[in-house]
VEXTORDO-447676 format. One line per 2 residues: their letters; for each residue x negated, y, z negated of C-alpha. Coordinates in Angstrom, 2 decimals. Each point is the difference from the previous one (the first is absolute). Layout:
BEGIN
a	X/Y/Z ~ ...
! end
This chain:
BEGIN
mn	-135.76/6.93/176.40 ~ -1.65/-3.43/-0.45
me	1.16/-3.43/1.24 ~ -0.04/-3.02/-2.05
ve	-0.15/-3.36/1.71 ~ 0.51/-2.55/-2.62
lk	0.99/-3.53/-1.32 ~ 0.77/-2.04/-3.10
ah	0.15/-3.58/-0.54 ~ 0.85/-2.29/-3.15
vs	-2.79/-1.64/-1.59 ~ 0.04/-3.40/-1.69
dy	-3.35/0.05/-1.61 ~ -1.47/3.57/-0.62
al	-3.33/-1.34/-1.67 ~ -0.84/-2.08/3.22
lk	1.00/3.11/2.22 ~ -2.11/2.21/-2.19
kr	-3.03/-2.28/0.71 ~ 0.87/-0.17/3.59
le	0.18/3.95/0.38 ~ -3.44/0.48/-2.00
sl	-1.67/-2.41/2.42 ~ 0.88/2.08/3.04
tg	-2.99/1.84/1.46 ~ 0.50/3.92/-0.04
is	2.47/-0.12/-3.01 ~ -0.47/2.36/-2.81
ac	-0.29/-0.77/-3.51 ~ 3.34/-0.21/-1.55
lc	1.71/2.72/-2.19 ~ 2.72/-0.66/-2.35
ey	3.15/1.88/0.38 ~ 3.48/0.87/-1.60
kq	2.95/1.59/2.00 ~ 3.26/0.68/-1.47
dt	2.32/1.30/2.65 ~ 3.28/1.72/-0.51
yf	2.29/0.42/2.96 ~ 2.66/2.64/0.06
sp	3.02/0.51/2.18 ~ 3.05/2.17/0.23
kg	2.91/-1.74/-2.08 ~ 1.22/-3.24/1.78
ed	-2.24/0.15/2.67 ~ -3.16/-2.15/0.96
sh	-3.46/1.00/-1.05 ~ -0.98/3.55/1.14
fr	-3.72/0.47/-1.40 ~ -2.45/-1.33/-2.48
mr	-2.05/1.30/-3.02 ~ -3.19/-2.00/-0.87
le	-2.09/-0.19/-2.88 ~ -3.03/-1.23/1.50
qk	-3.00/-1.35/-2.21 ~ -3.41/-1.67/1.20
gp	-3.20/-0.72/-1.81 ~ -2.80/-2.71/-0.54
sf	2.28/-1.56/-2.63 ~ 3.44/-0.25/-0.97
ds	-1.23/2.05/-3.32 ~ -1.77/2.94/1.96
mq	2.48/1.30/2.56 ~ 0.70/3.43/0.94
gt	2.98/1.17/2.10 ~ 2.19/2.29/1.68
lv	3.89/0.71/1.35 ~ 0.40/-0.75/3.42
ft	3.25/1.39/1.67 ~ 1.00/-1.57/3.51
yk	2.63/-0.14/2.42 ~ -0.21/-2.51/2.88
nk	1.72/-0.18/3.29 ~ -0.16/-3.86/0.25
er	-0.05/-2.42/2.99 ~ -0.53/-3.65/-0.42
td	-0.75/-2.81/2.91 ~ -0.50/-3.68/-1.02
gi	-1.08/0.88/-3.63 ~ -2.46/2.80/0.97
ev	0.86/3.46/-1.14 ~ -0.86/3.06/1.85
ne	1.05/2.92/-1.97 ~ -0.69/3.83/0.26
ev	-0.49/1.47/-3.32 ~ 0.18/3.36/-1.65
ef	-1.71/0.39/-3.49 ~ -1.63/1.98/-2.53
ta	-1.45/-0.36/-3.49 ~ -0.01/1.18/-3.39
ss	-1.61/-0.57/-3.30 ~ 1.14/-3.16/-1.69
dq	1.14/2.12/-3.09 ~ 2.85/1.37/1.88
ga	1.89/-3.08/0.20 ~ 2.63/0.84/-2.39
aa	0.56/3.74/1.25 ~ 0.25/-1.68/3.77
lq	2.71/-2.58/-1.11 ~ 2.01/2.74/-1.96
ff	-0.27/2.17/3.03 ~ 1.36/-2.52/2.48
ls	2.78/-1.21/-2.41 ~ 1.06/3.59/-0.44
mg	0.44/0.53/3.68 ~ 2.54/-2.78/0.22
ye	-2.18/-3.00/1.04 ~ 0.17/-3.07/-1.69
iy	-2.49/-2.96/-0.59 ~ 0.51/-2.59/2.42
it	-2.29/-2.64/-1.22 ~ -3.44/-0.16/-1.80
kt	-2.85/-2.29/1.24 ~ -3.38/-0.89/-1.96
kr	-3.03/-1.37/1.76 ~ -3.15/-1.04/-1.73
gy	-3.12/-1.73/1.67 ~ -2.90/0.53/2.23
vy	-1.03/2.32/2.99 ~ -2.70/-0.23/2.45
ty	-0.88/1.74/3.14 ~ -1.17/-2.14/2.90
tv	-1.89/1.01/3.53 ~ 1.73/-1.93/2.47
cp	-1.14/1.62/3.32 ~ -1.67/3.33/1.04
el	3.28/1.04/2.01 ~ 2.05/0.10/-3.22
pl	-0.19/1.75/-3.33 ~ -0.67/-1.96/-3.07
mt	2.68/-2.45/-1.02 ~ 1.43/0.17/-3.53
ve	0.68/-3.62/-1.34 ~ 1.96/-0.29/-3.43
lv	0.51/-3.24/-2.01 ~ 2.74/1.00/-2.33
ev	2.71/-1.39/-2.23 ~ 3.33/1.43/0.54
vg	1.78/0.01/-3.28 ~ 2.99/-2.20/0.53
lg	-0.89/-1.17/3.37 ~ -3.58/-1.71/-0.25
wf	-3.10/0.32/1.80 ~ -0.69/1.61/3.46
ie	-2.75/0.79/2.13 ~ 0.40/3.63/1.51
me	-2.09/1.17/3.08 ~ 0.14/3.21/1.73
fv	-1.72/2.36/2.34 ~ 0.83/3.83/-0.11
le	-0.36/1.61/3.54 ~ 0.04/3.52/1.23
ns	1.94/-0.84/2.93 ~ 1.81/-2.84/1.78
sk	-2.44/-0.98/2.57 ~ -1.35/-2.89/-2.18
ve	2.89/-1.31/-1.43 ~ -0.13/-3.16/2.06
la	-3.58/-0.68/-0.73 ~ 0.79/0.57/-3.71
re	2.81/-2.57/0.24 ~ -2.14/-2.65/1.54
kl	-2.64/0.78/-2.76 ~ 2.16/-0.58/-2.79
lh	1.38/-3.25/1.28 ~ -3.82/-1.11/0.70
vl	-1.09/0.97/-3.76 ~ 3.15/-1.83/-1.17
dr	-1.05/-3.24/1.78 ~ -3.57/0.35/-1.15
vg	0.80/-0.08/-3.68 ~ 2.45/-2.93/0.42
vd	3.24/1.50/-0.51 ~ 2.58/-1.42/2.25
rs	2.23/2.39/2.22 ~ 3.15/-1.53/-1.31
si	-0.99/1.74/-3.06 ~ 0.38/3.32/1.37
ed	2.90/1.95/-1.82 ~ 2.15/2.04/2.11
ey	1.81/1.78/-2.67 ~ -0.80/3.11/-1.95
ym	-0.82/-0.52/-3.70 ~ 2.37/2.22/-1.15
hm	2.88/-1.96/1.85 ~ -1.42/-3.27/-1.30
lk	0.22/1.46/-3.74 ~ 3.59/1.45/0.71
kk	1.28/-3.46/0.79 ~ -1.47/-1.29/-3.32
kp	1.34/3.15/-1.84 ~ 3.05/1.27/1.76
ea	0.91/1.93/-2.94 ~ -3.52/2.01/0.23
! end
């Protein structure tokens, strides 16, 4: 089971931030990405797990994708998440069948979320795996930078937290822009009937 150490922050000028990201030594070329998340929950309860259609490619017109099913045990401190996750994948053409399966088991759709933007990998230091950096527009919420490390164990969580904040500083995003709330809760507040 992997551990994610991640943060997200609001972005006021995504084009400027994209230039700053792309000027970093050790960052990859960007890929375009599209993610549509459907969060399921037992009736009347908070979100339980997610089904994601995830597509990536060199342009928005030439993307390929897969379905990713994820359950997370979540923990957050000062806007930085440390999550244990369990997930598996399926072919993207199985989305309609998976949706029908979960609905027939009595789950309901808690909320849906759509993100579109750019994804990079970044070599931060030799002690940590590659950092994933996303610059995305979340429909209904605006632009965000998301950064994460996926760790095999908890021994490097503190180092990963430090490096996330360091990179945020390097690209000129103020720490006061860190968002402490999950997207699904932000969206639910905007659309309580969803």
